[in-house]
C-alpha positions in Angstrom: -40.7 -60.8 121.2 -41.7 -57.3 121.6 -43.8 -55.7 118.9 -43.7 -52.3 117.2 -46.5 -49.9 118.4 -47.5 -47.0 116.7 -49.3 -43.7 118.0 -52.8 -44.8 116.5 -52.6 -48.0 118.5 -51.1 -46.8 121.7 -54.4 -45.8 123.5 -55.9 -49.3 122.7 -52.9 -51.5 123.1 -51.3 -49.7 126.3 -53.8 -47.8 127.9 -56.5 -50.0 127.8 -54.5 -53.2 128.3 -56.0 -55.8 130.8 -52.4 -56.6 132.0 -49.2 -54.6 132.7 -47.5 -53.1 129.5 -43.9 -52.2 129.1 -43.0 -49.8 126.4 -39.6 -49.4 125.2 -39.3 -45.7 123.7 -36.4 -45.9 121.3 -35.0 -44.8 117.9 -32.7 -46.4 115.1 -29.8 -44.4 115.3 -29.8 -44.8 119.0 -26.5 -47.2 120.0 -27.9 -47.7 123.7 -31.4 -48.6 122.4 -29.8 -51.0 119.9 -28.1 -52.8 122.8 -31.5 -52.8 124.9 -33.2 -54.7 122.1 -32.2 -58.1 122.9 -32.8 -57.6 126.4 -36.4 -56.4 125.9 -36.9 -59.2 123.7 -35.7 -61.8 126.0 -38.0 -60.1 128.8 -40.9 -60.0 126.8 -40.4 -63.9 125.8 -40.0 -64.5 129.4 -42.9 -63.1 130.8 -45.2 -63.9 127.9 -48.6 -64.1 128.9 -48.0 -62.0 132.1 -47.2 -58.5 130.2 -47.2 -57.0 127.1 -44.1 -55.6 125.4 -44.0 -53.1 122.9 -41.4 -50.7 121.0 -42.1 -47.1 120.2 -40.0 -45.4 117.5 -40.0 -41.9 118.8 -38.8 -40.4 115.5 -41.8 -41.8 114.0 -44.2 -41.1 116.8 -43.3 -38.0 118.6 -46.8 -37.3 119.8 -46.4 -40.2 122.4 -42.9 -39.3 123.4 -44.1 -35.7 124.2 -46.9 -36.8 126.0 -45.0 -38.8 128.5 -41.9 -36.6 128.5 -39.4 -38.7 126.9 -36.3 -36.4 126.5 -33.6 -39.4 126.4 -33.7 -42.7 124.9 -34.0 -45.3 125.7 -36.6 -44.6 128.0 -38.9 -47.6 129.5 -41.9 -47.2 130.9 -44.3 -49.6 132.9 -48.1 -49.0 132.2 -51.0 -50.4 134.4 -54.5 -49.8 134.3 -53.8 -46.8 132.1 -51.0 -45.2 134.2 -47.4 -44.9 134.4 -46.6 -47.2 137.3 -42.7 -47.1 136.6 -39.9 -45.8 134.5 -36.3 -45.9 133.6 -34.0 -44.2 131.6 -30.8 -45.5 129.5 -29.5 -49.1 128.8 -30.3 -51.3 131.7 -29.4 -54.9 132.8 -32.0 -57.7 132.5 -32.2 -58.0 136.4 -32.9 -54.0 136.4 -35.6 -54.4 133.6 -37.3 -57.7 135.6 -37.0 -55.4 138.9 -38.9 -52.4 137.1 -41.8 -55.0 136.1 -41.7 -56.1 139.8 -40.6 -59.4 138.9 
């Protein structure tokens, strides 16, 4: 299951993580974001122990969204070693999300 993350936790939980991290940038009012929720949770469960998965609400945490130039949501970004490794924009099917993660 994915977990909520805030600006204050971002650097520690994402940039300093010892394994890859998937961050789902979303908003509560976004229809495609709601459609992605179950897919992201499914991938989080399937890859539990291999990657960490977080959801970041762009309305509540605009600083992080601006830092990574998130202009449209949902945006999914894979971080590894504190760097952006991969990213995608818009609702994605599960196979595309697994591919994004290199699985």
